[in-house]
C-alpha positions as CSV (number, residue, x, y, z in Angstrom):
1,M,-45.4,17.5,-92.6
2,Q,-41.8,18.9,-91.7
3,L,-39.6,16.8,-89.3
4,D,-37.1,18.4,-86.9
5,L,-34.6,15.6,-86.6
6,G,-31.2,17.2,-86.1
7,R,-30.8,17.1,-82.0
8,Q,-31.7,13.5,-82.2
9,P,-29.0,11.1,-81.9
10,G,-28.3,9.5,-85.2
11,A,-29.6,6.1,-84.8
12,R,-32.8,7.5,-83.0
13,R,-32.8,9.9,-85.5
14,F,-33.0,7.5,-88.5
15,G,-35.8,5.2,-86.1
16,L,-37.9,8.4,-84.9
17,A,-37.8,9.2,-89.0
18,L,-38.6,6.4,-90.4
19,G,-41.3,5.3,-87.7
20,L,-43.0,8.7,-88.2
21,V,-42.7,7.7,-92.3
22,L,-44.0,4.6,-91.7
23,S,-47.0,5.9,-89.6
24,L,-47.9,8.4,-92.5
25,L,-47.6,6.1,-95.1
26,A,-50.2,3.7,-93.3
27,G,-53.0,6.7,-92.6
28,C,-52.8,7.1,-96.2
29,G,-52.6,3.7,-97.5
30,G,-49.1,3.5,-97.7
31,G,-49.0,3.6,-101.5
32,S,-49.0,-0.5,-101.3
33,D,-50.9,-2.9,-102.5
34,A,-50.1,-5.5,-99.1
35,P,-53.1,-5.5,-96.7
36,A,-51.8,-3.2,-93.9
37,G,-52.0,-6.4,-91.3
38,D,-49.5,-8.5,-93.0
39,A,-46.8,-5.8,-93.3
40,P,-43.9,-5.5,-90.4
41,Y,-44.1,-2.6,-88.0
42,L,-41.5,-0.6,-87.0
43,V,-41.1,0.2,-82.9
44,S,-38.3,3.0,-82.4
45,V,-37.1,4.0,-78.5
46,D,-35.9,7.3,-77.7
47,V,-34.6,7.2,-73.5
48,S,-34.0,10.2,-71.5
49,G,-32.2,10.0,-67.9
50,S,-30.1,6.9,-66.5
51,G,-32.0,3.8,-67.5
52,R,-32.2,1.4,-70.7
53,V,-35.3,0.3,-72.5
54,T,-35.2,-3.6,-73.5
55,S,-37.3,-6.4,-75.1
56,P,-36.9,-10.2,-75.9
57,S,-37.0,-9.7,-79.5
58,G,-33.6,-7.5,-79.4
59,I,-33.6,-3.8,-78.5
60,D,-31.4,-2.3,-76.0
61,C,-31.6,0.7,-75.5
62,G,-28.9,2.2,-74.5
63,S,-27.7,1.0,-77.6
64,I,-30.0,-0.7,-80.3
65,C,-32.7,1.8,-80.0
66,S,-35.1,0.8,-82.8
67,I,-36.4,-2.9,-84.3
68,S,-38.9,-4.3,-87.2
69,V,-41.8,-6.4,-85.5
70,P,-43.0,-9.4,-87.4
71,A,-46.7,-8.7,-88.5
72,N,-49.3,-9.9,-86.3
73,T,-46.9,-10.2,-83.1
74,S,-46.7,-8.2,-80.2
75,I,-43.6,-6.5,-78.3
76,T,-42.8,-6.1,-74.7
77,L,-40.9,-3.1,-73.7
78,T,-39.2,-3.2,-70.2
79,A,-37.7,-0.6,-68.5
80,V,-34.6,-0.5,-66.4
81,P,-33.8,2.4,-64.2
82,A,-29.6,2.6,-63.4
83,A,-28.7,2.4,-59.5
84,G,-30.7,5.2,-57.5
85,Q,-33.0,5.9,-60.6
86,I,-36.6,5.2,-60.9
87,L,-39.2,4.9,-64.1
88,R,-40.7,8.4,-64.1
89,S,-43.2,8.0,-67.3
90,W,-43.4,6.3,-70.8
91,G,-44.2,8.4,-74.2
92,G,-45.1,8.3,-77.4
93,V,-47.1,5.2,-78.5
94,C,-46.6,4.0,-74.8
95,T,-48.7,6.9,-73.4
96,G,-50.8,5.3,-70.2
97,A,-48.5,2.7,-69.5
98,V,-48.4,1.5,-66.1
99,G,-45.1,-0.1,-64.5
100,S,-42.0,-1.3,-66.2
101,N,-43.4,-3.0,-68.7
102,C,-45.4,-1.4,-72.0
103,T,-46.7,-4.3,-74.6
104,L,-47.0,-2.7,-78.3
105,T,-49.0,-4.5,-81.4
106,R,-48.7,-1.7,-83.6
107,G,-45.4,0.4,-84.6
108,G,-44.6,3.9,-83.4
109,A,-42.4,6.2,-81.3
110,V,-42.0,5.5,-78.1
111,T,-40.1,7.6,-74.8
112,A,-39.3,6.2,-71.9
113,S,-38.1,9.1,-68.9
114,F,-35.9,7.9,-66.0
115,A,-35.3,10.2,-63.2
116,A,-33.5,10.1,-59.6
117,A,-35.4,7.9,-56.9
118,P,-36.5,10.0,-53.8
119,T,-34.6,9.5,-50.7
120,P,-36.8,8.2,-48.1
121,D,-36.3,10.1,-44.3
122,P,-33.7,8.9,-42.2
123,V,-35.0,6.5,-39.3
124,N,-33.2,7.4,-35.9
125,L,-31.8,5.3,-33.6
126,S,-31.4,6.1,-29.9
127,V,-29.6,4.1,-26.6
128,G,-28.6,4.2,-23.1
129,V,-25.9,3.1,-21.0
130,T,-26.3,2.2,-17.8
131,G,-22.7,1.4,-15.8
132,E,-19.5,2.4,-17.3
133,G,-18.7,1.4,-20.5
134,R,-19.0,2.3,-24.5
135,L,-22.1,1.2,-26.7
136,V,-20.6,1.6,-30.7
137,S,-22.3,0.9,-33.7
138,Q,-21.4,-0.4,-36.9
139,P,-22.2,1.5,-39.5
140,A,-20.4,4.7,-37.3
141,G,-22.9,7.0,-36.0
142,I,-23.3,5.9,-32.4
143,D,-20.7,5.8,-29.7
144,C,-22.5,6.4,-26.4
145,G,-20.2,7.7,-23.6
146,S,-20.8,10.8,-25.8
147,I,-22.8,10.3,-29.0
148,C,-26.0,8.3,-28.0
149,S,-28.4,8.6,-30.9
150,A,-27.8,8.7,-34.9
151,P,-30.2,8.7,-37.9
152,F,-29.7,5.7,-40.5
153,A,-31.3,4.8,-44.0
154,P,-34.5,2.4,-43.4
155,G,-33.7,-1.0,-43.9
156,T,-29.8,-0.2,-42.7
157,T,-28.0,-3.1,-40.2
158,V,-26.5,-1.7,-37.4
159,V,-24.4,-3.7,-35.3
160,L,-24.2,-2.8,-31.8
161,T,-20.9,-3.4,-29.8
162,A,-20.8,-3.0,-26.0
163,T,-17.3,-2.7,-24.2
164,P,-17.1,-2.7,-20.2
165,A,-14.7,0.0,-18.9
166,T,-12.2,-1.8,-16.9
167,G,-13.5,-3.5,-14.0
168,Q,-17.0,-3.8,-15.0
169,V,-18.8,-6.3,-16.8
170,L,-21.6,-6.7,-19.6
171,Q,-24.6,-6.9,-17.3
172,G,-27.5,-7.3,-20.2
173,W,-29.1,-5.5,-22.7
174,G,-32.9,-3.5,-23.4
175,G,-34.8,-1.9,-25.6
176,A,-34.8,-3.0,-29.1
177,C,-32.0,-5.3,-27.9
178,A,-33.8,-7.0,-25.1
179,A,-33.1,-10.3,-26.4
180,A,-29.4,-9.9,-27.3
181,T,-27.1,-12.3,-25.7
182,G,-22.6,-11.6,-25.9
183,S,-21.4,-8.2,-26.3
184,T,-22.9,-7.1,-29.6
185,C,-26.8,-7.2,-30.8
186,S,-28.0,-6.7,-34.5
187,L,-30.7,-4.4,-35.5
188,T,-32.4,-4.1,-39.0
189,L,-34.1,-0.5,-38.7
190,S,-37.3,0.2,-40.2
191,Q,-38.7,2.9,-38.0
192,A,-37.1,5.0,-35.1
193,S,-35.6,2.7,-32.2
194,S,-34.0,2.5,-29.4
195,A,-31.8,0.1,-27.0
196,S,-30.1,0.0,-23.7
197,V,-27.0,-1.8,-22.1
198,R,-25.9,-2.1,-18.3
199,F,-22.6,-2.7,-17.1
200,G,-21.9,-3.1,-13.5
201,A,-18.7,-4.8,-11.1
202,P,-18.7,-8.6,-11.6
203,A,-19.8,-10.4,-8.7
204,R,-16.9,-11.5,-6.6
205,S,-16.8,-15.6,-6.8
206,L,-14.6,-17.4,-4.4
207,A,-12.9,-21.0,-4.6
208,L,-14.0,-23.9,-2.6
209,A,-11.5,-27.2,-3.2
210,V,-12.2,-30.4,-1.4
211,T,-9.8,-33.1,-0.9
212,V,-10.6,-36.9,-0.2
213,T,-8.8,-39.6,1.2
214,G,-9.9,-43.2,1.4
215,A,-13.3,-44.0,0.0
216,G,-16.0,-41.8,-0.3
217,T,-18.3,-38.7,-1.6
218,V,-18.2,-34.8,-0.4
219,R,-21.0,-32.8,-2.1
220,S,-22.2,-29.3,-1.8
221,Q,-25.2,-27.5,-1.7
222,P,-25.6,-25.1,-3.6
223,S,-24.7,-27.7,-5.9
224,G,-21.1,-27.3,-7.8
225,I,-18.9,-29.9,-5.7
226,D,-19.2,-33.5,-6.1
227,C,-15.8,-35.3,-5.1
228,G,-15.0,-38.0,-6.2
229,T,-14.9,-36.4,-9.3
230,R,-15.4,-32.3,-9.1
231,C,-13.4,-31.3,-5.7
232,S,-13.3,-27.5,-6.6
233,A,-16.1,-24.9,-7.6
234,S,-16.9,-21.5,-7.4
235,F,-19.3,-19.8,-4.8
236,E,-20.7,-16.3,-4.6
237,E,-19.3,-13.8,-1.7
238,S,-20.8,-14.1,1.4
239,S,-22.8,-17.4,0.1
240,A,-23.4,-20.6,2.8
241,V,-22.2,-23.8,1.2
242,V,-22.9,-27.1,3.3
243,L,-20.7,-30.2,2.4
244,T,-21.6,-33.9,3.1
245,A,-19.8,-36.2,3.5
246,S,-21.2,-39.9,2.3
247,P,-18.7,-42.6,3.0
248,A,-18.1,-45.9,0.7
249,Q,-19.7,-49.6,1.7
250,G,-17.3,-50.6,4.0
251,Q,-15.9,-47.1,5.1
252,V,-16.5,-44.7,7.7
253,F,-16.2,-40.9,7.8
254,Q,-13.4,-40.0,10.2
255,A,-12.7,-36.1,10.5
256,W,-12.8,-32.7,8.5
257,G,-9.6,-30.7,7.6
258,G,-8.9,-27.6,6.6
259,A,-11.7,-25.0,6.7
260,C,-14.0,-27.3,8.3
261,S,-13.3,-29.8,11.3
262,G,-15.0,-32.3,13.4
263,T,-16.4,-35.5,12.9
264,A,-20.1,-34.7,11.9
265,S,-21.2,-35.6,8.7
266,T,-21.7,-31.8,7.4
267,C,-20.0,-28.8,7.5
268,S,-21.1,-25.3,7.1
269,L,-19.2,-22.6,5.8
270,T,-19.3,-18.9,4.9
271,M,-17.9,-17.7,1.7
272,T,-15.8,-14.9,3.1
273,E,-12.7,-15.9,1.2
274,A,-11.4,-19.0,-0.8
275,R,-11.5,-22.1,1.4
276,S,-9.8,-25.5,1.0
277,V,-11.2,-28.7,3.1
278,T,-10.2,-32.0,3.6
279,A,-12.4,-35.0,4.4
280,A,-11.0,-38.6,5.7
281,F,-12.6,-42.0,5.4
282,A,-11.3,-45.2,6.2
283,A,-12.2,-48.7,6.3
284,V,-14.7,-50.1,8.9
285,G,-12.3,-51.5,11.6
286,G,-9.3,-51.5,9.2
287,P,-6.0,-51.5,9.9
288,A,-3.5,-49.0,9.1
289,P,-1.7,-49.1,5.4
290,A,0.6,-51.7,5.8
291,W,3.4,-52.9,3.0
292,G,3.1,-56.5,1.8
293,T,5.2,-59.3,0.0
294,A,7.4,-58.3,-2.5
295,T,6.9,-59.9,-6.1
296,R,8.9,-60.3,-9.1
297,L,7.4,-58.3,-11.6
298,E,8.9,-59.9,-15.0
299,S,9.5,-63.7,-16.0
300,S,12.1,-63.4,-18.2
301,D,15.0,-65.4,-16.9
302,D,17.5,-65.0,-19.7
303,F,17.9,-60.9,-20.2
304,N,18.5,-58.4,-17.0
305,V,16.1,-55.4,-16.3
306,T,19.3,-53.3,-15.8
307,E,21.4,-51.8,-18.1
308,S,24.6,-51.0,-16.8
309,G,23.3,-51.0,-13.5
310,L,21.0,-48.7,-14.4
311,V,16.7,-49.1,-14.5
312,Y,14.5,-47.2,-17.0
313,Q,11.0,-47.4,-15.1
314,V,8.1,-45.1,-14.3
315,T,5.7,-46.2,-11.5
316,A,2.1,-44.4,-10.7
317,M,-0.4,-45.0,-8.0
318,S,-4.2,-43.8,-8.2
319,P,-6.4,-42.3,-5.2
320,N,-7.9,-45.6,-5.3
321,G,-4.6,-47.8,-4.2
322,D,-4.6,-49.3,-7.8
323,A,-1.4,-48.9,-9.7
324,M,0.7,-49.4,-12.5
325,V,5.1,-49.9,-13.7
326,I,6.6,-49.3,-17.0
327,W,10.1,-50.8,-17.6
328,Q,12.2,-51.9,-20.5
329,Q,14.1,-55.0,-20.9
330,P,15.3,-57.6,-23.7
331,D,13.4,-60.6,-24.4
332,G,15.7,-62.3,-26.9
333,Q,13.6,-61.2,-30.1
334,P,15.4,-60.3,-32.9
335,N,18.3,-60.9,-30.1
336,G,19.0,-60.0,-26.8
337,D,20.7,-56.7,-28.0
338,V,17.0,-55.1,-28.3
339,S,15.0,-53.8,-25.7
340,K,11.0,-53.8,-25.6
341,V,8.7,-51.8,-23.1
342,Y,6.3,-53.7,-20.8
343,S,3.8,-52.6,-18.4
344,R,1.7,-54.2,-15.5
345,L,-1.1,-53.0,-13.6
346,Y,-1.8,-53.6,-10.1
347,V,-5.7,-53.7,-9.2
348,A,-6.8,-52.9,-5.5
349,G,-7.9,-56.0,-4.0
350,Q,-7.3,-58.2,-6.6
351,G,-3.8,-57.7,-7.3
352,W,-1.2,-57.6,-10.1
353,Q,-2.4,-58.5,-13.4
354,P,-0.1,-60.2,-16.3
355,A,2.3,-58.1,-18.3
356,V,1.0,-56.1,-21.2
357,Q,4.1,-55.4,-24.0
358,V,3.6,-51.5,-24.9
359,P,3.3,-51.8,-28.7
360,G,5.6,-49.7,-31.2
361,I,8.4,-49.1,-29.1
362,T,11.7,-50.7,-29.6
363,D,15.5,-49.6,-29.2
364,F,18.6,-50.8,-28.3
365,A,19.1,-52.2,-24.8
366,N,22.1,-49.8,-23.9
367,R,19.2,-46.7,-24.8
368,Q,16.6,-45.5,-22.7
369,I,13.3,-45.9,-23.9
370,V,11.2,-45.6,-20.9
371,G,11.3,-42.0,-18.9
372,G,9.3,-39.6,-18.6
373,R,5.7,-39.1,-16.3
374,L,3.0,-41.7,-15.8
375,F,-0.2,-41.5,-13.9
376,I,-3.3,-43.8,-13.5
377,D,-6.4,-42.2,-12.6
378,A,-10.0,-43.1,-10.3
379,Q,-11.2,-45.5,-13.0
380,R,-7.7,-47.3,-14.1
381,V,-7.0,-45.0,-17.0
382,V,-3.4,-45.0,-17.2
383,T,-1.5,-41.9,-19.3
384,W,2.2,-42.5,-19.9
385,I,3.8,-39.1,-21.2
386,R,7.7,-40.0,-22.4
387,A,10.2,-37.0,-22.4
388,N,9.7,-35.9,-26.0
389,M,6.0,-35.4,-25.0
390,E,4.8,-38.5,-27.0
391,T,1.8,-39.8,-25.3
392,R,0.3,-42.9,-24.7
393,R,-3.1,-44.2,-23.1
394,F,-4.3,-47.2,-21.5
395,T,-7.5,-48.4,-20.4
396,V,-8.6,-52.1,-18.7
397,S,-11.1,-52.9,-21.9
398,G,-8.8,-51.5,-24.8
399,G,-5.1,-51.5,-23.5
400,W,-2.6,-49.3,-25.0
401,G,-4.0,-46.9,-27.5
402,S,-2.0,-45.0,-30.2
403,P,0.5,-42.5,-29.4
404,F,-0.3,-38.7,-30.0
405,Q,1.8,-35.7,-29.2
406,P,1.0,-31.6,-28.4
407,A,1.1,-29.1,-31.8
408,A,4.4,-28.7,-32.9
409,A,6.9,-27.8,-29.9
410,P,8.2,-23.6,-30.1
411,S,12.0,-23.2,-30.1
412,G,13.3,-23.7,-26.9
413,A,10.8,-25.7,-25.3
414,G,13.0,-28.6,-24.3
415,Q,11.9,-31.8,-22.8
416,L,9.4,-32.6,-20.3
417,N,10.2,-31.8,-16.5
418,A,7.6,-32.7,-14.5
419,A,3.8,-33.2,-14.9
420,V,0.9,-33.2,-12.3
421,M,-2.5,-35.0,-12.4
422,D,-5.9,-33.4,-10.8
423,D,-8.4,-35.8,-9.0
424,A,-10.8,-35.8,-12.3
425,G,-7.6,-36.7,-14.3
426,N,-6.6,-33.5,-16.1
427,I,-2.8,-32.9,-16.3
428,Q,-0.3,-30.2,-16.5
429,A,3.0,-30.2,-17.7
430,V,6.3,-28.1,-17.8
431,T,8.9,-28.9,-20.2
432,S,12.5,-26.7,-20.3
433,G,14.6,-26.2,-22.7
434,S,16.3,-22.6,-23.1
435,D,12.9,-21.8,-22.5
436,V,9.8,-23.1,-20.0
437,Y,6.6,-23.6,-21.3
438,H,3.3,-25.5,-19.7
439,L,0.5,-27.4,-21.2
440,N,-2.6,-29.0,-20.7
441,L,-3.9,-32.4,-21.0
442,P,-7.6,-32.5,-20.5
443,A,-8.9,-36.1,-19.2
444,N,-9.5,-38.1,-22.4
445,G,-8.6,-35.1,-24.6
446,V,-5.3,-34.2,-26.5
447,W,-2.6,-31.2,-25.3
448,R,-3.9,-28.0,-25.4
449,E,-1.5,-25.3,-26.7
450,W,1.8,-24.2,-25.2
451,V,2.1,-21.0,-23.2
452,R,5.4,-19.5,-22.2
453,L,6.3,-18.8,-18.2
454,D,9.7,-17.3,-18.2
455,T,10.3,-13.9,-19.7
456,S,14.1,-14.6,-20.0
457,G,14.4,-13.5,-23.2
458,A,18.1,-14.9,-24.4
459,L,18.4,-16.0,-21.0
460,D,18.8,-20.2,-20.4
461,T,16.7,-22.1,-18.4
462,D,16.3,-25.7,-17.1
463,S,15.1,-27.8,-14.3
464,A,11.6,-26.7,-14.2
465,D,9.0,-28.5,-11.5
466,L,5.4,-28.0,-10.9
467,A,3.2,-28.8,-8.6
468,R,-1.0,-28.3,-8.0
469,S,-3.4,-27.7,-5.5
470,A,-6.9,-29.0,-4.7
471,D,-8.1,-25.2,-5.0
472,G,-7.3,-25.2,-8.8
473,S,-4.2,-22.8,-8.6
474,A,-0.6,-24.0,-9.7
475,M,3.2,-23.2,-9.0
476,A,6.0,-23.7,-11.6
477,I,9.6,-23.3,-10.4
478,W,12.9,-22.9,-12.7
479,V,16.4,-22.1,-12.8
480,E,17.4,-19.5,-14.9
481,R,20.5,-17.8,-15.8
482,N,21.4,-14.3,-13.9
483,P,21.9,-11.6,-17.0
484,G,25.6,-10.6,-17.1
485,D,27.2,-13.3,-15.2
486,S,27.4,-17.4,-15.3
487,S,25.3,-18.2,-12.1
488,D,21.8,-19.0,-12.1
489,S,18.7,-18.2,-9.5
490,M,15.4,-19.3,-9.0
491,K,12.4,-18.5,-10.7
492,A,8.6,-19.2,-10.0
493,A,5.4,-18.4,-11.6
494,R,1.9,-19.0,-10.4
495,L,-1.3,-20.2,-12.1
496,D,-4.4,-18.1,-10.9
497,P,-7.7,-20.6,-11.4
498,V,-9.3,-17.4,-12.6
499,S,-6.8,-15.3,-14.2
500,G,-4.5,-17.6,-15.5
501,W,-0.3,-17.6,-15.3
502,Q,1.2,-14.5,-13.4
503,A,4.7,-12.7,-14.2
504,P,7.3,-14.7,-12.7
505,V,9.1,-13.7,-10.1
506,T,12.6,-14.2,-8.3
507,M,12.7,-16.3,-5.5
508,D,16.6,-15.9,-3.6
509,A,18.4,-12.9,-3.5
510,S,21.8,-14.9,-3.5
511,F,25.5,-14.2,-5.4
512,D,25.8,-18.1,-5.3
513,D,25.0,-20.2,-8.3
514,V,22.2,-22.9,-7.8
515,D,23.3,-26.3,-8.2
516,Q,21.2,-28.2,-10.3
517,S,23.0,-31.6,-9.5
518,S,20.0,-31.9,-7.7
519,P,16.7,-30.4,-9.5
520,P,14.5,-28.5,-7.0
521,R,11.3,-29.3,-6.1
522,V,8.1,-27.4,-5.4
523,V,4.8,-29.0,-3.3
524,M,1.3,-27.3,-2.9
525,D,-1.1,-27.8,-0.2
526,G,-4.9,-27.5,-0.7
527,A,-5.3,-23.9,-0.1
528,G,-2.9,-22.9,-3.0
529,N,0.3,-22.7,-0.5
530,A,3.3,-24.1,-1.6
531,I,7.0,-24.4,-0.6
532,A,9.9,-24.9,-2.6
533,V,13.4,-26.3,-2.1
534,W,16.5,-26.3,-3.9
535,E,20.6,-26.2,-3.6
536,Q,22.5,-22.8,-3.6
537,G,25.4,-21.3,-1.5
538,N,26.3,-25.2,-0.3
539,A,22.6,-25.8,1.5
540,I,19.5,-26.3,1.1
541,Q,17.3,-23.3,0.5
542,V,13.7,-23.7,1.4
543,A,11.2,-20.9,0.7
544,R,7.6,-20.8,1.5
545,F,4.5,-19.8,-1.0
546,S,1.5,-18.3,0.9
547,T,-1.8,-17.0,-0.8
548,G,-1.6,-13.9,1.1
549,A,1.8,-12.9,1.5
550,G,3.6,-14.6,-1.7
551,W,7.3,-15.7,-1.2
552,S,9.1,-15.4,1.3
553,A,13.0,-15.2,1.9
554,P,14.5,-18.7,1.6
555,V,15.9,-20.5,4.9
556,A,19.1,-22.4,4.8
557,F,19.4,-25.8,6.4
558,D,22.6,-27.9,6.8
559,A,24.6,-24.9,5.4
560,G,28.7,-26.6,4.7
561,A,27.6,-30.3,5.5
562,L,25.8,-31.5,2.7
563,S,27.1,-34.4,0.3
564,T,29.6,-34.0,-2.0
565,Q,27.1,-36.6,-3.8
566,D,24.0,-35.5,-5.7
567,V,21.8,-34.5,-2.6
568,K,18.7,-35.9,-4.5
569,I,16.5,-33.2,-2.8
570,R,12.9,-34.7,-2.0
571,A,9.2,-32.8,-0.5
572,A,6.0,-33.9,0.4
573,M,3.1,-31.9,1.2
574,A,-0.5,-32.6,2.3
575,A,-3.7,-30.9,2.0
576,N,-3.7,-29.8,5.4
577,G,-0.6,-27.8,4.8
578,R,2.0,-30.6,6.5
579,A,5.1,-31.0,4.6
580,V,8.3,-33.0,5.1
581,V,11.7,-32.1,3.2
582,A,14.1,-34.4,2.7
583,W,18.0,-34.2,1.5
584,Q,21.3,-36.0,1.6
585,S,24.0,-34.9,4.1
586,G,27.4,-35.4,4.9
587,L,28.2,-38.6,3.1
588,F,25.2,-41.2,3.5
589,A,22.8,-39.8,6.0
590,I,19.2,-38.6,4.9
591,K,17.9,-35.5,7.0
592,T,14.4,-34.0,6.9
593,V,12.8,-31.3,8.0
594,R,8.5,-31.0,8.7
595,F,6.9,-28.0,8.0
596,T,3.4,-27.1,9.5
597,P,1.4,-23.8,8.7
598,A,1.6,-22.9,12.5
599,D,4.9,-23.4,13.5
600,G,6.8,-23.4,10.5
601,F,9.9,-25.3,9.2
602,S,11.3,-27.5,12.5
603,T,15.1,-28.1,12.9
604,P,16.4,-31.1,10.6
605,V,16.8,-34.4,12.1
606,V,18.6,-37.2,10.8
607,A,16.0,-39.9,9.4
608,T,18.6,-42.6,8.7
609,P,22.7,-42.7,8.7
610,Y,22.9,-44.7,5.8
611,A,21.0,-44.6,2.0
612,L,22.3,-44.9,-1.6
613,D,18.8,-44.1,-3.2
614,R,15.1,-42.7,-1.7
615,E,11.9,-41.5,-2.4
616,L,9.2,-39.7,-0.1
617,G,5.8,-39.9,0.2
618,I,3.2,-38.4,2.3
619,D,-0.8,-39.1,3.2
620,A,-3.7,-36.8,4.3
621,Q,-2.5,-36.7,7.7
622,G,1.0,-35.6,7.6
623,N,2.4,-38.8,8.1
624,A,5.5,-40.1,6.1
625,Q,7.3,-42.5,4.9
626,L,10.8,-42.8,3.4
627,V,11.9,-45.8,1.1
628,Y,15.5,-46.0,0.7
629,V,18.4,-48.6,-0.2
630,A,20.6,-49.6,2.2
631,V,23.1,-51.8,4.6
632,D,21.6,-53.4,7.3
633,T,23.4,-50.8,9.9
634,W,25.4,-48.3,9.9
635,P,28.5,-47.4,10.8
636,D,29.1,-51.1,11.1
637,P,26.6,-53.3,8.7
638,T,26.9,-56.7,9.7
639,S,26.6,-57.7,5.9
640,P,27.7,-56.3,2.4
641,E,24.3,-57.0,1.3
642,I,22.2,-53.9,0.3
643,S,18.5,-53.9,0.4
644,V,15.4,-52.1,0.4
645,Y,14.1,-50.4,3.7
646,T,11.1,-48.1,4.8
647,R,11.2,-45.7,7.7
648,Q,7.8,-44.2,8.7
649,M,7.3,-40.8,10.8
650,L,3.7,-40.4,11.8
651,W,2.7,-36.4,12.5
652,G,4.2,-35.4,15.7
653,Q,6.2,-38.1,16.2
654,T,9.9,-38.7,15.3
655,W,11.2,-41.8,12.4
656,G,10.0,-45.3,13.3
657,P,12.8,-48.0,12.8
658,Q,14.2,-49.7,9.7
659,A,11.7,-52.1,8.1
660,L,12.7,-54.4,5.3
661,L,10.4,-54.4,2.4
662,E,12.0,-57.5,0.6
663,T,14.0,-60.5,2.1
664,Q,15.7,-61.7,-1.1
665,P,19.0,-63.4,-1.3
666,G,20.0,-60.8,-4.5
667,G,22.8,-58.3,-2.9
668,I,22.7,-55.4,-4.9
669,K,19.2,-53.2,-5.6
670,T,19.0,-50.3,-7.7
671,G,16.7,-47.8,-9.8
672,L,14.5,-47.9,-6.8
673,A,10.9,-46.0,-7.6
674,L,8.0,-44.9,-5.5
675,A,4.6,-43.7,-6.3
676,F,2.3,-42.9,-3.1
677,N,-1.4,-41.6,-2.8
678,S,-2.9,-39.4,0.1
679,A,-4.5,-42.2,1.5
680,G,-1.1,-43.8,2.5
681,A,-1.2,-46.7,-0.1
682,A,2.2,-46.8,-1.8
683,L,4.1,-48.6,-4.7
684,A,7.7,-49.4,-4.7
685,S,9.8,-50.8,-7.4
686,W,13.0,-51.8,-8.0
687,A,15.9,-54.4,-9.9
688,Q,18.1,-56.5,-7.9
689,N,19.8,-59.8,-8.5
690,D,18.3,-63.1,-8.5
691,T,20.8,-64.5,-6.3
692,V,24.1,-64.0,-4.0
693,S,26.1,-65.1,-6.9
694,N,24.1,-64.5,-10.2
695,I,24.5,-61.1,-11.6
696,R,21.7,-61.6,-13.5
697,N,18.7,-59.5,-12.3
698,S,15.1,-59.0,-12.3
699,L,12.1,-56.4,-11.3
700,W,10.8,-56.4,-7.9
701,A,8.0,-54.4,-6.3
702,N,6.1,-53.8,-3.3
703,V,2.5,-52.3,-2.6
704,R,1.5,-50.6,0.8
705,R,-2.2,-50.7,1.4
């Protein structure tokens, strides 16, 4: 027999030739005396196409294509196609083998033939779009709008992404995507499929905000408002909402205000616009709030509460009439040059609780370590935010917790300027340095991200203030350097409860500089309207923001008659829109203007002819309290002694007579602080000498309830 091996590769030629020779010898008796069953046998492999043949015994053809197999053993060959290939057939001594394996018990030549795998027919995916928007696939193929069907290989996972057009929202999926939620649908295609998506205009929702004074609850039907705790909610346009007022034990419902009126326990509203409502409760047969007797808050007889005539303290009053004061003072440990920080809680109906030291805060007595803003909610959870944004919480059961802070402040964030808390205990704060930033602190949570409010670029900002409304909106104002000169202007930005912070606007068109010796103030009512007050051009400037018209042009008061000292602007606004603004006029007088939504601003009046310090509060009906430090009469005092006084202005009336808040003999009072709630409860605290002749001074307080 003649063998033609010229076209085989070297290793394969040798293997095939040797295999054929052994086969011929075996057929002829092989010329060997050994029995055939005892001799090893040779297996050689030849591969065509793209693939390999392997065996556990050592063949990997590819590279090793023949092997000697011990007698009386078998060998299993496995065909491994390359990517995109299949095994077409076995040949030689494996002829007839089925599948990827061939098992041999005798030698011989084997062939394995590979070929390209057949391409499966594609399956079609078609989509439909209702409304205005696009549906795009990944992998690419569908972009509907324009291309709404495409073929894909079977087994392909296709992700469809729905993007609504401006003014549209995704309303739902259909077809093979009927179970999808969110903006994407994932399909693995095994057959032709279809899917659909619906876009449409968003359902318009309108905010309803409720403010409660006194002890009671207002609930809505449909559900959403449960005030007490949840005092604002959104309802679909044109929907009917019924509010029900339920007084607490010992209370009576007095009246509705805002979008509701009357004294019935229910109020029905149709939500044709955003609305705000007030509900007033009062004690059954109870008297109007009144100031009590002044109380000394600390008992350190050896160390003053003041330092260089200054008192470092913060105060807060809860909606329920609970209160807290925090102050700094040495106690002699380790010596009188080191101040520590103390707090004292007032519980409505129980009185003052023992003083508690705030742990972990000490410094030299001549350095301020108490400042910032203090809040107490209806559950007596106290939150203290220091100027550097270090924050602590206090609970009756747990005392003071560990301090925490926001994430690292952006460059230019500066320090805390103002903060406000809503009825649920959520806090908002603004800081200013070279820029103005806003942060949120959820009740019992941690600080959220920093949000920059100004767009001043490299222009400096300062003196930010912040107010919130029961409808969920907020207003920030600040002083900002004008481009190209050294004067400042007033800026404002509004927080929309749905869309977030809006772009800042300029409130004044004056070329005069804003005087920051008395920082600007902003206050809001329950419907999102605001009043801003600042000093500019030697006058008090007052601007009004209304939700329908934006900011009005500022109105000037007391032009040319302001005090040459700090005018100490104060402003307070009730949820029903009534407001009072106070400032120092002339040398010592306090002037005020009153505002109502119907009548606008009144003519300024003198609230008191003499005051060295003052604070202002207002209740839900618009009745105002002015607390101040003064001599007994002016311009002819009967005594040089300086005391703490108050005046009340019932709405629609004039300021009432001056009344003492304390009767102690110490002649110097300083460091006045006031906290006020919408029910008319208040906390006033101050420092005063222990006696007429003794320069040692203590911290005192009086509570209005």
